[in-house]
Residue, then its C-alpha position, 0 to 999 in steps of 0.5 A: m499500499n501506498t501509505a502516503l497517497a493513500q492519506a493525501p486528499v482524494d479528490l483532485p483540486e478544482h483547476i486540475a479537474a477542470a482542466i482534465v475535462d477541457h478540451k481546450h487544454y489539450a490545444n496545449v500540449d505543454g500545459l497539459c503534460e504540467t497538469y499530468a506532471w503535478m498529478r503524478a508527483n502529487n496525487p497520481l490517482g485522484r478522483l474528478n468530481h466534475p458538475a458536468f462528468h459522471p465522477f472518476w478516477v484520473v490514472t496517471k502512473h504508466a504502472d498502473v494504466m499497464a497494471i489496468s489494461r491488463d485485466n480485461a475482466l476486472f477492468t472493463n470498456g463496455a459496462y461504460s463509455p469507454t471515452c470520457a464525455p458530459q454526463a448529459y451527453l452520455d445521457h442523451v445518446l441513451a435517451t435517444q439510441g437507447t444503449r450508450h453505445p450507438i456503434k459496436s467497434l472493439i473499444h466497445v466491447d470485452g471478452a469473447e465478443h471482442k476476441e472474435l471481431r478482433g480475431l475477424t480482420q487481425a491477420w490483415f494487420m500481423p507483420n507478415s500480411i502487411l509486408k504485401l503491401d511493402e512496394r505500395i506504401k513506398q510508391l505512396a510515400q515517394t508520392s508524398v516526398d515528391k510533393l514536399s519537394s515540388l512545393s518547397a522548390q515553390g519557395q512555399v512555406v508548407d503545411f506538413v500537416n495539410d500537404v502531406a501527413l494527412y493524405y499519405p496514411l488515409h490512401v494506405i488505410m483506405d486502400i486496405l480497406g475498400v474505399p475508392p480514391e474518390d471518397e478519401l477525402r469524404m472519409l477524412k471530412l468525418t474523422q475531423e468531425l468524429f474526432g474534432a467535434e470540439d475544435p472549432d477548426l474542424k468540428r462540423q459547423s452545425a455543431a453548437v456547445s451544449p452537450e446535448e446539442r454535441a450528441k445530436v451532431m455527433m449522432e449524425v455523424v455517425g449516420d453519415f458514417r452508417n449511409y456510405f459503409n451500408a452502401l459499401t457492404e450491399a456492394r461488397r455482398q454482390d462483388p467481393r473484392n480482396d480488401i477489409a470492407t469484403l470480409l466485413a460485409n461477409g464475415t461472421v462472428a460466432g456463427q452469425p453475420l455481423d449486426p448491424l451495430q458491429l459492422l458500422g463500430y469496425y468500419m468506422i474504427v478501421a476508416t477514422a483511427g487507421h489514418d489519424t493517429t498515424s498523421s498525428t505522429a508523422t508530424m510530431a516526427m517532422h517537428a522534432l526533425a525541425t527543433q532538434p539540432g543535429l537529429l537529422q544529419r545523424l539519421k542521414d548518416d545512420p538510417k538505421l536510427i529511424p526505426a527509433f526515431i519513429d518509436e520515440a515520435i509515437r511516444v511523444a505524440t500519443p494522438v489516443r489521449h485517453f480511454m475509459r474502463t469500469a470496475m466490476a468489483d472492489t479493488e485497490i490501487r495505491g492504497r485507494t479503494i476502487r469500487e464497483g462500478d467505478w469510472l477510469m481515465l486512462c491517460y496515456l500522455s502522461a503515462n508517457r511522461d512518466e518520469d519513474v520510466f522515461a528520462n527527461p520525458n519531454v525531451f525527444d530522444i530517440d537513443r531510449k532503449p528500450n522505449r516502453h511506451l503505452a501509445f498502442g495501448f497494452g493488454g487484450h485492447v492493444c492497437l490493431g494497427q501498431h504494426l502498419a503505422k510502424m511501417e508506414l511511418r518508417i518507409l515514409f521517413e527512409a523516403l524523406i531523410p535522405r533528400l531532406q536538405s533542410v527543415s526549420l519552422a515557419g510557425e507555430m504548430r497548432m493541436t487539435a482541441t479533443l479530449f480523446v483523440g487528437g495532434p497538431k492541425t497545422l506544422p508550418l515549416h520551412c524546408v528544401v526537399s531534393 
């Protein structure tokens, strides 16, 4: 038992609690990391009470996030919302949809259902399978670098996010999923509206500020995904192809076809998380090249360092800020009693800046060995696409670094204002690419 923690105040101070649930605070990563650092030092497992939210525990230490993630029977996804949202938002979804889970993606289910759903496409994302995509991804990477070269040759300030990073992983995952090129921008816009629902630049413009109105608009976004993927499902049942859409449209779980909520959830998680997180990480890697003296030359001199460079970019980026878990029985963590039904926020960005695991955690350091980050999660819900994401990033920078002569910031990197999945939304650069 951690006696000091057990005797310390359980509830987080009001200003810390307010920061943890304020989407605007997440657009200031330095400020957010300072908030997490205060918690790790003073109250690493504090209870958050806020009038707009169901109370929950905020888990900030690497060891605790790992332990909770490892025990999927005691700490589940599906018993309550797996993402943090205001109580009025969750209540509105429940009242209008009859469930707090309007879709059933891998993050919404547990146990045997999760295992079988995951197993349906797992082979597509294993290292041996994605190696077959090597040449296709290399072509897309070269196209992206050529575009960067063309823009830099014109003397333009390049916005790495909107000129390059958004599209490279989008092309890859849509190709695998089976979405035709002419629909990729539609998927990108819906992804931004889903993950950036609170961001003034990315949200659906009809979105208002109240939780109930946010929930209504979010269901409109989900409805747009549903309409699109219902049509794709019918097309793949009539004309099967070698893509994930065909597998989902014709697949079975426990001997039965996927039900509509399972089908929509699967499509959505592949069509959104399959590119958004990778584009954020690529941008953070580029930011490091622009701000870390000597890093570019070091990678040019020794390209074998690129995988370590990518791994550190993933740690620093940590695009998935949190997932929620629900305790299914009374238990104890750090001397504090977690009751059955309690809600817990796993703060991955905080875990990946934990001083007990990472020396100088706010420094981008490609020499971390081992780099035990949790950006892909841990345990049974570990990211299905982690091998593909690492491969895409490695191939992109293997193509870019030999041709990148110089790079520097041309303005401020701006971040998405969102509690859930986010990263840079602009990164202006001066660069020279041969």
